[in-house]
PDB file of N, CA, C and O in Angstrom:
ATOM      1  N   MET A   1      41.069 -19.006 111.101  1.00  0.00           N
ATOM      2  CA  MET A   1      40.710 -20.343 112.120  1.00  0.00           C
ATOM      3  C   MET A   1      38.912 -20.487 111.331  1.00  0.00           C
ATOM      4  O   MET A   1      38.332 -21.374 110.705  1.00  0.00           O
ATOM      5  N   LEU A   2      38.579 -19.215 111.759  1.00  0.00           N
ATOM      6  CA  LEU A   2      37.089 -19.035 111.145  1.00  0.00           C
ATOM      7  C   LEU A   2      36.725 -18.617 110.112  1.00  0.00           C
ATOM      8  O   LEU A   2      36.115 -17.548 110.147  1.00  0.00           O
ATOM      9  N   SER A   3      36.911 -19.170 109.000  1.00  0.00           N
ATOM     10  CA  SER A   3      36.413 -17.888 107.660  1.00  0.00           C
ATOM     11  C   SER A   3      35.737 -17.989 107.600  1.00  0.00           C
ATOM     12  O   SER A   3      35.324 -16.852 107.368  1.00  0.00           O
ATOM     13  N   LYS A   4      34.274 -19.127 107.617  1.00  0.00           N
ATOM     14  CA  LYS A   4      32.761 -19.020 106.987  1.00  0.00           C
ATOM     15  C   LYS A   4      32.258 -18.036 108.388  1.00  0.00           C
ATOM     16  O   LYS A   4      32.485 -18.450 109.525  1.00  0.00           O
ATOM     17  N   SER A   5      31.556 -16.701 108.148  1.00  0.00           N
ATOM     18  CA  SER A   5      31.039 -16.076 108.895  1.00  0.00           C
ATOM     19  C   SER A   5      29.358 -17.014 109.627  1.00  0.00           C
ATOM     20  O   SER A   5      28.943 -16.941 110.783  1.00  0.00           O
ATOM     21  N   HIS A   6      28.820 -17.708 108.602  1.00  0.00           N
ATOM     22  CA  HIS A   6      28.274 -18.327 109.835  1.00  0.00           C
ATOM     23  C   HIS A   6      28.184 -19.070 110.199  1.00  0.00           C
ATOM     24  O   HIS A   6      27.047 -19.529 110.316  1.00  0.00           O
ATOM     25  N   ILE A   7      29.469 -19.888 110.738  1.00  0.00           N
ATOM     26  CA  ILE A   7      30.289 -20.316 111.271  1.00  0.00           C
ATOM     27  C   ILE A   7      30.332 -19.533 112.773  1.00  0.00           C
ATOM     28  O   ILE A   7      30.003 -19.784 113.932  1.00  0.00           O
ATOM     29  N   ARG A   8      30.923 -18.473 112.042  1.00  0.00           N
ATOM     30  CA  ARG A   8      31.588 -18.018 113.578  1.00  0.00           C
ATOM     31  C   ARG A   8      30.934 -17.110 114.182  1.00  0.00           C
ATOM     32  O   ARG A   8      31.469 -16.568 115.149  1.00  0.00           O
ATOM     33  N   ARG A   9      29.982 -16.824 113.882  1.00  0.00           N
ATOM     34  CA  ARG A   9      29.169 -15.752 113.978  1.00  0.00           C
ATOM     35  C   ARG A   9      28.345 -16.706 115.488  1.00  0.00           C
ATOM     36  O   ARG A   9      28.640 -15.987 116.443  1.00  0.00           O
ATOM     37  N   PRO A  10      27.752 -17.569 115.883  1.00  0.00           N
ATOM     38  CA  PRO A  10      27.239 -18.559 116.575  1.00  0.00           C
ATOM     39  C   PRO A  10      28.534 -19.511 117.363  1.00  0.00           C
ATOM     40  O   PRO A  10      28.284 -20.375 118.204  1.00  0.00           O
ATOM     41  N   VAL A  11      29.681 -19.218 116.985  1.00  0.00           N
ATOM     42  CA  VAL A  11      30.742 -19.953 118.083  1.00  0.00           C
ATOM     43  C   VAL A  11      31.348 -18.155 118.660  1.00  0.00           C
ATOM     44  O   VAL A  11      32.097 -18.081 119.634  1.00  0.00           O
ATOM     45  N   ALA A  12      31.001 -17.177 118.088  1.00  0.00           N
ATOM     46  CA  ALA A  12      31.496 -15.862 118.629  1.00  0.00           C
ATOM     47  C   ALA A  12      29.861 -15.860 120.036  1.00  0.00           C
ATOM     48  O   ALA A  12      29.743 -16.494 121.085  1.00  0.00           O
ATOM     49  N   ILE A  13      29.467 -15.446 119.756  1.00  0.00           N
ATOM     50  CA  ILE A  13      27.905 -16.280 121.048  1.00  0.00           C
ATOM     51  C   ILE A  13      27.294 -16.333 121.542  1.00  0.00           C
ATOM     52  O   ILE A  13      26.431 -15.602 122.027  1.00  0.00           O
ATOM     53  N   ALA A  14      27.760 -17.843 121.579  1.00  0.00           N
ATOM     54  CA  ALA A  14      28.375 -18.885 122.039  1.00  0.00           C
ATOM     55  C   ALA A  14      29.297 -18.429 123.118  1.00  0.00           C
ATOM     56  O   ALA A  14      28.953 -18.230 124.283  1.00  0.00           O
ATOM     57  N   LEU A  15      31.071 -18.208 122.404  1.00  0.00           N
ATOM     58  CA  LEU A  15      31.823 -17.510 123.142  1.00  0.00           C
ATOM     59  C   LEU A  15      31.433 -16.599 124.533  1.00  0.00           C
ATOM     60  O   LEU A  15      31.685 -16.915 125.696  1.00  0.00           O
ATOM     61  N   MET A  16      30.726 -15.346 124.041  1.00  0.00           N
ATOM     62  CA  MET A  16      30.390 -13.838 125.051  1.00  0.00           C
ATOM     63  C   MET A  16      29.365 -14.517 125.805  1.00  0.00           C
ATOM     64  O   MET A  16      29.881 -14.882 126.861  1.00  0.00           O
ATOM     65  N   VAL A  17      27.567 -15.018 125.728  1.00  0.00           N
ATOM     66  CA  VAL A  17      27.365 -16.021 127.041  1.00  0.00           C
ATOM     67  C   VAL A  17      28.241 -17.211 128.124  1.00  0.00           C
ATOM     68  O   VAL A  17      27.981 -17.462 129.300  1.00  0.00           O
ATOM     69  N   LEU A  18      29.211 -17.732 127.352  1.00  0.00           N
ATOM     70  CA  LEU A  18      29.642 -18.331 128.132  1.00  0.00           C
ATOM     71  C   LEU A  18      30.285 -17.770 129.152  1.00  0.00           C
ATOM     72  O   LEU A  18      30.054 -18.214 130.277  1.00  0.00           O
ATOM     73  N   GLY A  19      31.344 -16.541 128.966  1.00  0.00           N
ATOM     74  CA  GLY A  19      32.299 -15.977 129.092  1.00  0.00           C
ATOM     75  C   GLY A  19      31.682 -14.807 130.276  1.00  0.00           C
ATOM     76  O   GLY A  19      32.159 -14.549 131.381  1.00  0.00           O
ATOM     77  N   ALA A  20      30.303 -14.147 129.528  1.00  0.00           N
ATOM     78  CA  ALA A  20      29.211 -13.917 130.792  1.00  0.00           C
ATOM     79  C   ALA A  20      28.542 -14.657 132.021  1.00  0.00           C
ATOM     80  O   ALA A  20      28.022 -14.111 132.993  1.00  0.00           O
ATOM     81  N   ALA A  21      28.677 -16.164 131.748  1.00  0.00           N
ATOM     82  CA  ALA A  21      28.351 -17.419 132.734  1.00  0.00           C
ATOM     83  C   ALA A  21      29.116 -17.448 133.419  1.00  0.00           C
ATOM     84  O   ALA A  21      28.693 -16.898 134.436  1.00  0.00           O
ATOM     85  N   VAL A  22      30.078 -17.762 133.553  1.00  0.00           N
ATOM     86  CA  VAL A  22      31.292 -17.933 133.858  1.00  0.00           C
ATOM     87  C   VAL A  22      31.502 -16.602 135.288  1.00  0.00           C
ATOM     88  O   VAL A  22      31.670 -16.885 136.474  1.00  0.00           O
ATOM     89  N   MET A  23      31.445 -15.587 134.866  1.00  0.00           N
ATOM     90  CA  MET A  23      31.633 -14.457 135.614  1.00  0.00           C
ATOM     91  C   MET A  23      30.730 -14.501 137.087  1.00  0.00           C
ATOM     92  O   MET A  23      30.938 -14.513 138.301  1.00  0.00           O
ATOM     93  N   TYR A  24      29.200 -14.524 135.789  1.00  0.00           N
ATOM     94  CA  TYR A  24      28.614 -14.649 136.937  1.00  0.00           C
ATOM     95  C   TYR A  24      28.408 -15.810 138.025  1.00  0.00           C
ATOM     96  O   TYR A  24      27.567 -15.909 138.918  1.00  0.00           O
ATOM     97  N   SER A  25      29.461 -16.654 137.649  1.00  0.00           N
ATOM     98  CA  SER A  25      29.101 -17.893 138.749  1.00  0.00           C
ATOM     99  C   SER A  25      30.023 -17.703 139.792  1.00  0.00           C
ATOM    100  O   SER A  25      29.892 -18.282 140.871  1.00  0.00           O
ATOM    101  N   ALA A  26      31.563 -16.417 139.380  1.00  0.00           N
ATOM    102  CA  ALA A  26      32.367 -17.036 140.232  1.00  0.00           C
ATOM    103  C   ALA A  26      31.622 -16.447 141.762  1.00  0.00           C
ATOM    104  O   ALA A  26      30.554 -16.037 142.215  1.00  0.00           O
ATOM    105  N   PRO A  27      32.854 -16.707 142.096  1.00  0.00           N
ATOM    106  CA  PRO A  27      32.905 -16.750 143.603  1.00  0.00           C
ATOM    107  C   PRO A  27      33.442 -15.622 144.494  1.00  0.00           C
ATOM    108  O   PRO A  27      34.561 -15.225 144.168  1.00  0.00           O
ATOM    109  N   SER A  28      32.808 -14.951 145.680  1.00  0.00           N
ATOM    110  CA  SER A  28      34.135 -13.660 145.930  1.00  0.00           C
ATOM    111  C   SER A  28      35.331 -14.178 147.351  1.00  0.00           C
ATOM    112  O   SER A  28      35.444 -14.020 148.566  1.00  0.00           O
ATOM    113  N   SER A  29      36.075 -14.903 146.142  1.00  0.00           N
ATOM    114  CA  SER A  29      37.431 -14.862 146.778  1.00  0.00           C
ATOM    115  C   SER A  29      38.358 -14.839 146.072  1.00  0.00           C
ATOM    116  O   SER A  29      38.236 -14.383 144.936  1.00  0.00           O
ATOM    117  N   TRP A  30      39.578 -15.332 146.537  1.00  0.00           N
ATOM    118  CA  TRP A  30      41.059 -14.922 145.189  1.00  0.00           C
ATOM    119  C   TRP A  30      40.634 -15.791 144.372  1.00  0.00           C
ATOM    120  O   TRP A  30      41.231 -15.508 143.334  1.00  0.00           O
ATOM    121  N   LYS A  31      39.738 -17.005 144.092  1.00  0.00           N
ATOM    122  CA  LYS A  31      39.767 -17.969 143.757  1.00  0.00           C
ATOM    123  C   LYS A  31      38.371 -17.492 142.500  1.00  0.00           C
ATOM    124  O   LYS A  31      38.090 -17.804 141.342  1.00  0.00           O
ATOM    125  N   GLY A  32      37.870 -16.697 143.432  1.00  0.00           N
ATOM    126  CA  GLY A  32      36.566 -16.067 142.659  1.00  0.00           C
ATOM    127  C   GLY A  32      37.692 -14.791 141.261  1.00  0.00           C
ATOM    128  O   GLY A  32      37.708 -14.724 140.032  1.00  0.00           O
ATOM    129  N   ALA A  33      38.310 -14.160 142.193  1.00  0.00           N
ATOM    130  CA  ALA A  33      38.777 -13.396 140.887  1.00  0.00           C
ATOM    131  C   ALA A  33      39.205 -14.231 139.674  1.00  0.00           C
ATOM    132  O   ALA A  33      38.570 -14.059 138.633  1.00  0.00           O
ATOM    133  N   LEU A  34      40.482 -15.355 139.698  1.00  0.00           N
ATOM    134  CA  LEU A  34      40.439 -15.638 138.841  1.00  0.00           C
ATOM    135  C   LEU A  34      39.804 -16.543 137.552  1.00  0.00           C
ATOM    136  O   LEU A  34      40.202 -16.739 136.404  1.00  0.00           O
ATOM    137  N   ILE A  35      38.647 -16.985 138.299  1.00  0.00           N
ATOM    138  CA  ILE A  35      37.319 -17.298 137.478  1.00  0.00           C
ATOM    139  C   ILE A  35      37.230 -16.096 136.946  1.00  0.00           C
ATOM    140  O   ILE A  35      37.740 -16.239 135.835  1.00  0.00           O
ATOM    141  N   LEU A  36      36.829 -14.772 137.077  1.00  0.00           N
ATOM    142  CA  LEU A  36      36.611 -13.731 136.606  1.00  0.00           C
ATOM    143  C   LEU A  36      36.990 -13.139 135.562  1.00  0.00           C
ATOM    144  O   LEU A  36      36.428 -12.337 134.816  1.00  0.00           O
ATOM    145  N   ALA A  37      38.274 -13.732 135.571  1.00  0.00           N
ATOM    146  CA  ALA A  37      39.202 -13.005 134.506  1.00  0.00           C
ATOM    147  C   ALA A  37      39.140 -13.801 133.297  1.00  0.00           C
ATOM    148  O   ALA A  37      39.251 -13.574 132.092  1.00  0.00           O
ATOM    149  N   LEU A  38      38.842 -15.196 134.306  1.00  0.00           N
ATOM    150  CA  LEU A  38      38.728 -16.363 132.667  1.00  0.00           C
ATOM    151  C   LEU A  38      37.434 -16.300 131.929  1.00  0.00           C
ATOM    152  O   LEU A  38      37.240 -16.687 130.776  1.00  0.00           O
ATOM    153  N   GLY A  39      36.497 -15.710 132.823  1.00  0.00           N
ATOM    154  CA  GLY A  39      35.136 -15.557 132.027  1.00  0.00           C
ATOM    155  C   GLY A  39      35.709 -13.723 131.210  1.00  0.00           C
ATOM    156  O   GLY A  39      35.234 -13.480 130.101  1.00  0.00           O
ATOM    157  N   VAL A  40      36.366 -12.983 131.653  1.00  0.00           N
ATOM    158  CA  VAL A  40      36.677 -11.789 130.804  1.00  0.00           C
ATOM    159  C   VAL A  40      37.724 -12.189 129.987  1.00  0.00           C
ATOM    160  O   VAL A  40      37.980 -11.255 129.227  1.00  0.00           O
ATOM    161  N   ALA A  41      38.571 -13.301 129.754  1.00  0.00           N
ATOM    162  CA  ALA A  41      39.139 -13.504 128.484  1.00  0.00           C
ATOM    163  C   ALA A  41      38.084 -14.690 127.496  1.00  0.00           C
ATOM    164  O   ALA A  41      38.247 -14.927 126.300  1.00  0.00           O
ATOM    165  N   ILE A  42      37.530 -15.006 127.965  1.00  0.00           N
ATOM    166  CA  ILE A  42      36.465 -16.028 126.933  1.00  0.00           C
ATOM    167  C   ILE A  42      35.410 -14.950 126.537  1.00  0.00           C
ATOM    168  O   ILE A  42      34.684 -15.280 125.599  1.00  0.00           O
ATOM    169  N   GLU A  43      35.177 -13.623 127.128  1.00  0.00           N
ATOM    170  CA  GLU A  43      34.567 -13.169 126.379  1.00  0.00           C
ATOM    171  C   GLU A  43      35.158 -12.316 125.100  1.00  0.00           C
ATOM    172  O   GLU A  43      34.818 -12.187 123.924  1.00  0.00           O
ATOM    173  N   LEU A  44      36.266 -11.775 125.966  1.00  0.00           N
ATOM    174  CA  LEU A  44      37.428 -10.985 124.925  1.00  0.00           C
ATOM    175  C   LEU A  44      37.439 -12.102 123.355  1.00  0.00           C
ATOM    176  O   LEU A  44      37.410 -11.561 122.250  1.00  0.00           O
ATOM    177  N   VAL A  45      37.473 -13.238 123.454  1.00  0.00           N
ATOM    178  CA  VAL A  45      37.664 -13.604 122.444  1.00  0.00           C
ATOM    179  C   VAL A  45      36.042 -14.241 121.277  1.00  0.00           C
ATOM    180  O   VAL A  45      35.840 -14.612 120.121  1.00  0.00           O
ATOM    181  N   GLY A  46      35.372 -14.046 122.384  1.00  0.00           N
ATOM    182  CA  GLY A  46      34.178 -14.086 121.468  1.00  0.00           C
ATOM    183  C   GLY A  46      33.676 -12.597 120.631  1.00  0.00           C
ATOM    184  O   GLY A  46      32.897 -12.318 119.720  1.00  0.00           O
ATOM    185  N   ILE A  47      34.616 -11.867 121.526  1.00  0.00           N
ATOM    186  CA  ILE A  47      33.765 -10.454 120.682  1.00  0.00           C
ATOM    187  C   ILE A  47      34.795 -10.515 119.631  1.00  0.00           C
ATOM    188  O   ILE A  47      34.345 -11.242 118.745  1.00  0.00           O
ATOM    189  N   ALA A  48      35.862 -10.128 119.348  1.00  0.00           N
ATOM    190  CA  ALA A  48      37.157 -10.902 118.889  1.00  0.00           C
ATOM    191  C   ALA A  48      36.681 -11.455 117.279  1.00  0.00           C
ATOM    192  O   ALA A  48      36.598 -11.027 116.128  1.00  0.00           O
ATOM    193  N   ILE A  49      36.455 -12.639 118.034  1.00  0.00           N
ATOM    194  CA  ILE A  49      35.864 -13.050 117.006  1.00  0.00           C
ATOM    195  C   ILE A  49      34.543 -12.671 115.935  1.00  0.00           C
ATOM    196  O   ILE A  49      34.519 -12.969 114.741  1.00  0.00           O
ATOM    197  N   LYS A  50      33.597 -12.029 116.594  1.00  0.00           N
ATOM    198  CA  LYS A  50      32.796 -11.268 116.393  1.00  0.00           C
ATOM    199  C   LYS A  50      32.658 -10.198 115.163  1.00  0.00           C
ATOM    200  O   LYS A  50      31.740 -10.093 114.351  1.00  0.00           O
ATOM    201  N   ARG A  51      34.147  -9.257 115.314  1.00  0.00           N
ATOM    202  CA  ARG A  51      34.683  -8.110 114.898  1.00  0.00           C
ATOM    203  C   ARG A  51      34.803  -8.689 113.436  1.00  0.00           C
ATOM    204  O   ARG A  51      34.920  -8.051 112.389  1.00  0.00           O
ATOM    205  N   LYS A  52      34.757  -9.787 113.585  1.00  0.00           N
ATOM    206  CA  LYS A  52      35.529 -10.167 111.743  1.00  0.00           C
ATOM    207  C   LYS A  52      34.716 -10.017 110.969  1.00  0.00           C
ATOM    208  O   LYS A  52      34.723  -9.918 109.742  1.00  0.00           O
ATOM    209  N   ASP A  53      33.836  -9.993 111.845  1.00  0.00           N
ATOM    210  CA  ASP A  53      32.312 -10.212 110.781  1.00  0.00           C
ATOM    211  C   ASP A  53      31.677  -8.641 109.495  1.00  0.00           C
ATOM    212  O   ASP A  53      30.675  -8.783 108.794  1.00  0.00           O
TER     213      ASP A  53
END
């Protein structure tokens, strides 16, 4: 997917920040739980991309 580390690293950091922002903005309801899960998934993708460095 992203083979160059100078591109992959900023994308991974942006995904981790986006995931954290989504988790922070989740309301406390069942919809919030879905949004929280989305934030966790985005964060995990960012971490997985970062680990390939």
